[in-house]
C-alpha positions as CSV (number, residue, x, y, z in Angstrom):
1,M,-1.3,-6.5,11.9
2,I,-4.3,-5.0,13.5
3,P,-4.8,-6.7,16.9
4,A,-7.4,-9.4,16.8
5,E,-10.4,-9.2,19.0
6,R,-9.9,-11.0,22.3
7,K,-12.5,-13.5,23.5
8,R,-14.1,-11.9,26.5
9,K,-16.4,-13.5,29.0
10,R,-17.9,-10.2,30.0
11,G,-18.8,-6.9,28.4
12,K,-20.4,-5.8,25.1
13,K,-19.6,-7.4,21.8
14,R,-17.7,-5.1,19.4
15,E,-20.3,-3.3,17.2
16,V,-17.9,-1.5,14.9
17,D,-16.3,-3.1,11.8
18,M,-12.5,-2.9,12.2
19,R,-12.1,-2.5,8.4
20,E,-14.2,0.6,8.6
21,V,-12.1,2.0,11.5
22,V,-8.9,1.5,9.4
23,N,-10.6,3.1,6.4
24,A,-11.5,6.1,8.6
25,I,-8.0,6.5,9.9
26,F,-6.6,6.3,6.3
27,Y,-9.2,9.0,5.3
28,I,-8.0,11.3,8.1
29,L,-4.4,10.8,7.1
30,R,-5.0,11.3,3.4
31,A,-7.5,14.2,3.7
32,G,-5.6,16.0,6.5
33,C,-8.9,17.1,8.1
34,S,-9.8,17.0,11.8
35,W,-11.3,14.0,13.4
36,R,-14.7,15.6,13.7
37,M,-14.9,16.4,9.9
38,M,-15.0,12.7,8.9
39,P,-17.8,11.7,6.6
40,H,-20.9,10.3,8.4
41,D,-20.7,7.0,6.5
42,L,-17.6,6.1,8.6
43,P,-17.7,5.1,12.3
44,A,-18.1,7.8,14.9
45,C,-15.0,10.1,15.2
46,L,-14.4,9.4,18.9
47,T,-14.6,5.6,18.2
48,V,-12.0,5.9,15.4
49,Y,-9.8,8.2,17.4
50,S,-9.9,5.9,20.5
51,Y,-8.7,2.9,18.3
52,F,-6.1,5.1,16.7
53,R,-4.7,6.1,20.1
54,R,-4.9,2.6,21.5
55,W,-3.0,1.2,18.6
56,E,-0.5,4.0,18.8
57,R,0.2,3.2,22.5
58,K,0.7,-0.5,21.6
59,E,3.1,0.5,18.8
60,V,0.9,-1.2,16.1
61,W,1.6,1.6,13.6
62,Q,5.4,1.2,14.1
63,K,5.1,-2.6,13.5
64,I,3.1,-2.0,10.3
65,H,5.7,0.4,9.1
66,T,8.6,-2.0,9.9
67,V,6.9,-4.8,7.9
68,L,6.1,-2.5,4.9
69,R,9.7,-1.2,4.9
70,S,11.0,-4.7,4.7
71,L,9.0,-5.5,1.5
72,P,10.6,-5.2,-1.9
73,A,10.1,-2.1,-4.0
74,G,7.0,-3.6,-5.7
75,G,5.2,-3.8,-2.4
76,Y,4.9,-7.6,-2.2
77,A,7.2,-10.6,-2.3
78,I,6.9,-13.0,-5.2
79,A,7.7,-16.6,-4.3
80,A,10.0,-18.4,-6.6
81,A,8.3,-21.2,-8.4
């Protein structure tokens, strides 16, 4: 669901782990604190916020919610054997 890194010919390679960025966003949503009050073991607050806004503009969060809403009540689909 999270957009994959595009192969670029120029520019710097991504230095931040996307899993940590998602963890930081979930922390903010769960704790209800400001971006600047994130723990220091997570990526920098401005980095996390910029990814959050970028994904918000690309409607990634809406797509994730749509997929999650379509799942059965247990949270995952079980394939019939």
